[in-house]
C-alpha positions as CSV (number, residue, x, y, z in Angstrom):
1,M,11.7,15.8,1.7
2,H,11.4,17.7,4.9
3,T,8.5,20.0,5.7
4,S,6.9,21.1,8.9
5,K,3.5,22.0,10.1
6,K,0.3,21.0,8.3
7,L,0.9,20.6,4.6
8,L,-1.6,20.0,1.9
9,I,0.1,18.5,-1.2
10,P,-2.0,18.0,-4.3
11,L,0.2,15.9,-6.5
12,L,0.1,15.0,-10.2
13,T,3.5,13.5,-10.5
14,V,5.2,10.8,-12.4
15,F,8.4,9.8,-10.7
16,T,11.2,7.4,-11.3
17,L,12.9,7.1,-7.9
18,L,16.0,5.0,-7.4
19,L,17.0,4.8,-3.7
20,S,20.3,3.1,-2.8
21,L,20.3,3.6,0.5
22,D,0.6,-23.9,2.6
23,S,-2.9,-23.1,3.2
24,Y,-5.5,-22.1,0.7
25,A,-7.3,-18.7,0.7
26,A,-10.9,-18.6,1.6
27,N,-11.8,-18.3,-2.1
28,G,-10.1,-21.7,-2.7
29,R,-7.7,-20.3,-5.3
30,A,-5.8,-23.2,-6.8
31,D,-3.0,-21.1,-8.5
32,Y,-1.7,-17.8,-7.0
33,D,0.7,-17.1,-9.9
34,R,-1.3,-18.0,-13.0
35,D,1.0,-16.3,-15.5
36,N,4.1,-17.9,-13.9
37,D,6.1,-14.7,-13.5
38,G,6.9,-15.2,-9.8
39,L,4.4,-12.5,-8.8
40,I,1.3,-13.5,-6.9
41,E,-1.9,-11.9,-8.3
42,I,-3.7,-9.4,-6.2
43,N,-7.3,-9.4,-7.4
44,D,-9.2,-7.3,-4.8
45,L,-8.8,-5.2,-1.7
46,A,-8.9,-8.3,0.5
47,D,-5.8,-9.6,-1.3
48,L,-4.1,-6.2,-0.9
49,D,-4.8,-6.2,2.8
50,E,-3.4,-9.7,3.2
51,I,0.0,-8.6,1.9
52,R,0.7,-7.3,5.4
53,N,0.9,-10.9,6.5
54,N,3.3,-11.9,3.7
55,L,5.7,-8.9,3.4
56,D,8.5,-10.9,1.7
57,G,6.2,-11.7,-1.3
58,K,6.6,-15.5,-1.0
59,T,3.0,-16.4,-0.1
60,L,-0.5,-15.0,0.1
61,Y,-2.9,-16.3,2.7
62,G,0.0,-18.6,3.7
63,S,0.0,-20.3,0.3
64,S,2.5,-20.4,-2.6
65,V,0.6,-22.8,-4.8
66,G,1.4,-22.1,-8.4
67,C,4.6,-20.2,-7.7
68,P,7.8,-21.3,-9.7
69,L,9.1,-24.5,-8.1
70,R,12.8,-23.5,-7.9
71,E,12.7,-19.7,-7.2
72,G,9.3,-19.4,-5.6
73,C,7.4,-16.1,-5.7
74,T,9.1,-12.8,-5.0
75,G,6.2,-10.4,-4.8
76,F,2.8,-9.3,-6.0
77,E,1.0,-7.8,-9.0
78,L,-2.3,-6.1,-9.5
79,T,-4.7,-7.7,-11.9
80,A,-7.4,-4.9,-11.7
81,D,-8.1,-1.4,-10.4
82,L,-9.0,-1.3,-6.8
83,D,-11.5,1.2,-5.3
84,F,-11.8,2.0,-1.6
85,D,-15.3,3.3,-2.3
86,T,-16.5,-0.3,-1.8
87,N,-20.2,0.5,-1.6
88,G,-20.1,2.5,-4.8
89,N,-22.0,5.6,-3.6
90,G,-19.4,8.1,-4.8
91,E,-18.0,9.0,-1.4
92,I,-15.9,7.6,1.4
93,D,-18.0,6.9,4.4
94,N,-18.5,4.3,7.2
95,G,-20.4,2.1,4.8
96,D,-17.2,1.3,3.0
97,D,-14.8,-1.5,3.9
98,Y,-11.4,-1.0,5.5
99,R,-12.6,2.1,7.5
100,N,-11.2,0.8,10.8
101,I,-13.6,2.6,13.0
102,T,-12.4,3.1,16.6
103,P,-14.6,2.6,19.7
104,E,-15.0,6.4,19.7
105,G,-16.4,6.3,16.2
106,V,-13.4,7.8,14.4
107,A,-12.7,6.2,11.0
108,E,-8.9,5.8,10.8
109,G,-9.1,4.4,7.2
110,W,-6.6,2.1,5.6
111,L,-4.0,0.5,7.9
112,P,-0.7,0.9,6.1
113,I,0.9,-2.3,4.9
114,G,3.6,-3.3,7.3
115,R,1.4,-2.5,10.3
116,F,-0.6,-5.2,12.1
117,P,-4.1,-4.8,13.6
118,D,-4.3,-4.7,17.4
119,S,-0.5,-4.6,17.7
120,I,2.3,-2.1,17.9
121,Y,4.4,-4.4,15.7
122,V,5.6,-2.9,12.4
123,D,7.7,-4.5,9.7
124,D,9.0,-3.5,6.3
125,F,7.7,-4.5,2.9
126,S,10.6,-6.3,1.2
127,A,9.3,-7.7,-2.0
128,H,8.3,-6.7,-5.6
129,F,5.0,-4.9,-6.1
130,N,4.0,-4.4,-9.7
131,G,0.8,-2.4,-10.3
132,N,0.7,-3.2,-14.0
133,G,-0.6,0.3,-14.7
134,H,-3.7,-0.2,-12.5
135,V,-5.2,2.4,-10.3
136,I,-5.7,2.3,-6.5
137,K,-8.7,4.6,-6.1
138,N,-9.8,6.7,-3.2
139,L,-7.2,5.7,-0.7
140,S,-8.2,7.2,2.6
141,I,-6.1,7.3,5.8
142,N,-6.9,9.4,8.8
143,R,-4.2,8.8,11.4
144,P,-2.9,12.3,12.5
145,L,-1.0,11.0,15.6
146,E,0.8,8.1,13.8
147,S,4.0,8.0,11.8
148,S,5.1,6.2,8.7
149,I,1.8,6.6,6.9
150,G,1.0,5.6,3.3
151,L,-0.3,2.7,1.3
152,F,2.9,1.0,2.7
153,N,4.2,1.8,6.1
154,S,7.9,1.3,5.3
155,A,10.0,-0.5,2.7
156,E,13.4,-2.0,2.4
157,N,15.0,-4.1,-0.4
158,S,11.8,-3.6,-2.4
159,I,10.6,-2.8,-5.9
160,I,7.4,-0.8,-6.2
161,E,6.4,0.2,-9.7
162,N,3.7,0.8,-12.4
163,V,0.9,1.9,-10.1
164,V,-1.4,4.9,-9.8
165,I,-2.9,6.2,-6.6
166,A,-5.7,8.6,-7.5
167,G,-9.4,9.4,-7.1
168,L,-11.4,12.3,-5.8
169,H,-11.3,11.0,-2.3
170,S,-7.7,10.1,-2.0
171,E,-6.5,11.7,1.2
172,I,-3.8,10.7,3.5
173,I,-3.4,12.2,7.0
174,G,-0.5,11.4,9.4
175,N,2.0,12.9,11.7
176,R,5.6,12.2,10.6
177,E,6.8,10.4,7.5
178,V,3.6,10.7,5.5
179,A,3.1,10.1,1.8
180,A,0.6,8.4,-0.5
181,L,2.8,5.5,-1.4
182,V,5.4,4.8,1.4
183,G,5.8,6.5,4.7
184,H,9.5,5.6,5.1
185,T,12.1,3.8,3.0
186,Y,15.3,2.3,4.3
187,L,17.9,0.7,2.0
188,N,17.9,-0.6,-1.5
189,N,14.4,0.3,-2.8
190,R,13.5,1.0,-6.4
191,I,10.3,3.0,-7.0
192,R,9.5,3.8,-10.6
193,N,6.6,4.7,-12.9
194,V,4.3,5.7,-10.1
195,F,1.6,8.4,-10.5
196,I,0.1,10.1,-7.5
197,A,-3.0,12.4,-7.4
198,A,-3.8,12.7,-3.7
199,N,-4.0,15.2,-0.9
200,V,-1.3,14.5,1.8
201,H,-1.3,16.2,5.2
202,G,1.3,15.9,8.0
203,E,3.6,17.6,10.5
204,H,7.1,16.5,9.5
205,F,8.7,14.7,6.6
206,V,5.7,14.9,4.2
207,G,5.9,14.0,0.5
208,G,3.8,12.7,-2.3
209,L,5.6,9.5,-3.2
210,V,7.7,8.9,-0.1
211,G,7.6,10.8,3.3
212,S,11.2,10.1,4.4
213,A,14.0,8.3,2.6
């Protein structure tokens, strides 16, 4: 998965990729794993954003209430489609949430999971993420000077499956290790049943599913 110079990659791909290589939330949720499958439910973009603070999949908002008592939770699952066109006007603009506008007025878009706001600290996603066939719509990232860019920054010892990234305004821009799903994967990741329909731009190591493995 090595390319150089600016690449535009329109992707309509279904891949099965096998790489060997307690506080309450603000909404007062009393049970984070209602179906008792060990996966914490992700109901909206706020929940998705909170994953970056719980990369091992054991908690959300610092809570594991409702997770299996013995094994605990091991990851997350989508319960609905998620749309980054949060104001519903049919385009991605500064009226939408998660635009991360700089003091210079540049909208950098989604901060990849594994990166932390106002910090250079980066960590790997190391849990199970099951999209349950749901769509993450209009994912927009505009970080042309940054590396390891995607919905997830990087992954190790993870399972990511059954999710669609699509929408007319799905566009991901980065520098190195750029993709729609994961910028960089390390060891022991399973990525399967993932559908990508997005434009991806980058300088080096650019892919649809994974930038660099």
